[in-house]
N, C-alpha and C positions, 0 to 999 in steps of 0.2 A: 323579672329584675331580681336580683338577690339585693336584700336590704341589709346592714349590720345588724345583728342580732344577739340576743343572751345565746349561751351554748345550752342551757339546761332545757332538756327535753320538755315536751309541751304535754301536760297530762289531759288525756283524752277519754270520752266515754267508751263503752264496749261497742256502741254503734260507731263505725269508721265514717272518720271526718267531722263528728261532731264533739265540740270541746265541752269541757265541764266550765261552767260560770257560776254555778252554785255554789255560795260559801260554805254551806254545810259538807256538801260532797268533796269538796277542797279540802277541809278539816279532817274528814274521815279518810281521806287518801293519803294524809300526812301525819302518820304516826308520831314522829320522831319531834320534840320540840325540847326546849332548854328548860332545866327544872331550876333554875337560877334565873332572877330579874337583875342580877349585876354581872355583866360580862365584860370581859378583858379582850382587846385584839393586840396584836402587833405587826409590825411589817416584816416580813421575811428578807434575808440577806438577797434575794433575788428581786426584791425591790428596786434595786439599782440596775437591772438589766436593761431597761427602756432608757434610752438617750432622748427620747421624746419628752420627758416631762421629769423634773427635777424631785428630790425627795420632799423637801420642803412643800413644794406645790401638792404633791400627793398627800401627804400627811394632813395639810388646811382641808382640802376637796372632801376626803374620806372622813375627818371630823365634822366637817359640814354636813356630811351625809347621814352620820351616825345621828346628829343632832336633831335631824328631821323626824328620824325614828324615835328618839327618845322623847321627843313632844307628844307624841300620840299614842304613847304606850306606858307602861311600868317598868321600861327597861332603862337601866343605867349603863353606859358603855363608856370604859376607860381605857386608855391606852397605856399597854404593859411597857415600862421604859427599859427595862433588863432584858435583854435578847436570850439569857440563860434561865428566866422565869417563864414557865409555861403560860399560855395565853387561851382563852377560849376559841379564838378566831386567828387566822395567819391571812393577811393580805400580801400579794406581790404581783409581778409580772411573769409572765411564762410564754413559751414559744412551743409549736408542737404540741405532742400528746400530754394529757392532763392525767393519764392514768386510769379513767372510767369509759373509756370509749369515745371523749369528747376530745376533740384536738381543734387548736388555733389553725386557722388557715391565712395567714397574713393578713394585709389591710382590707377593711371594710367587710369582712365575712362573720365569723364569731368573733366579737369583741371582748365578751368576758364571760366567766363561769364561775359559779359558787355551789359548794357542795352544802348539804342541810345541817340541820343543828347536830352538833356534837361532833361533827365531822370539821366543820369549821373554816373551810379554806376557800379563799376568794381570789382568783387571778384575773387581772387585764391581760389582753392580748398586747406582747412587746411591741409587735409590729405595726400596730396602729398608730395613728398620731392623735395625742392626747393633750388637752388644754382646758383652762378653766374659763376661757374667752375663746371658744370653737370656731372654725371657719367652715366653709362648705364641704372640706375633706378632713375635718377633724372632729373627734368625738370628745363630748363635755365629760371631763372626769367626774366631775359631781352627780350629774345625772346617772351615768352608770353605775357609780358606786351605790347611790341610794337603790337603784334595783337591785342589785346583787347582794346587799344587805339584807333586803327582804327575802332572799332566797336563804341567808345565813339564820333567819329567823323561822324559817319553815315556809314561807309561801311560796305558790306555784303561780304560773303566770295567769293574769287576768286578760280576757280579750275586749277590754275597752280601750280606746286610744289614749284617753286621758290619764288613765291609772299608771302610777309608777311601775307596777310590775306587767305592763304591756310589754311584750319581747321584743319587738323591733324598734330601734334606735334610729333616730333620723341624723346624719352627719350636720353639724354647725346648730343644731338646736338644743335647747336647754330644757328639761323636765325634771326639776328638783324639787318640787312640793308633793309630799304624800296625798294623796286623794282620798275622799270616803270611802270608796270601793276598796282601797288597799287596806284603810283601818279596819273595814269590816271582815276582811280576810283575816288579820291579823287577831282579831276579837273572837273569831270563829276559833280559832286554835288555843287562845289563851285565855279567852273570857274578857269582861271589861276590866 
């Protein structure tokens, strides 16, 4: 059975089928990181593609997800209010091909995808159902945003179901709190 999941590829060891869970190995395999601890984000014009969620709800859920990471790190995240001004991160909805070999596939397949630091793009599948009070066929916007922000910061998937960086999402459920293993992974990249 296919579960909704993040579109970011899993990092695996050289031995087939064995996934990395060691934070030092994950940090070594993630050479890119942000050089600044104050990062800006903006919403792309295609953030209005989805008729499944209004812009105000999207902005609120994403700001709450950023706040979760801000609370456990030295990062400060600020929304860039003028579209003409560059931002470190760009967030929006997308359909189909994402330009890196990943593609959205309609409802309940790949639900979101984020690029590593310095690339800074984060897309939600415009064809999925999104909410901040999800039903059994709906994805929780804040939970998925918190996960994808982890990728924007350079984190890979963690294969512990409690972790925010676990790659599989359960429709109708909420997982909004950054866990200890997520924090350890972040610190392995950026230090305390």
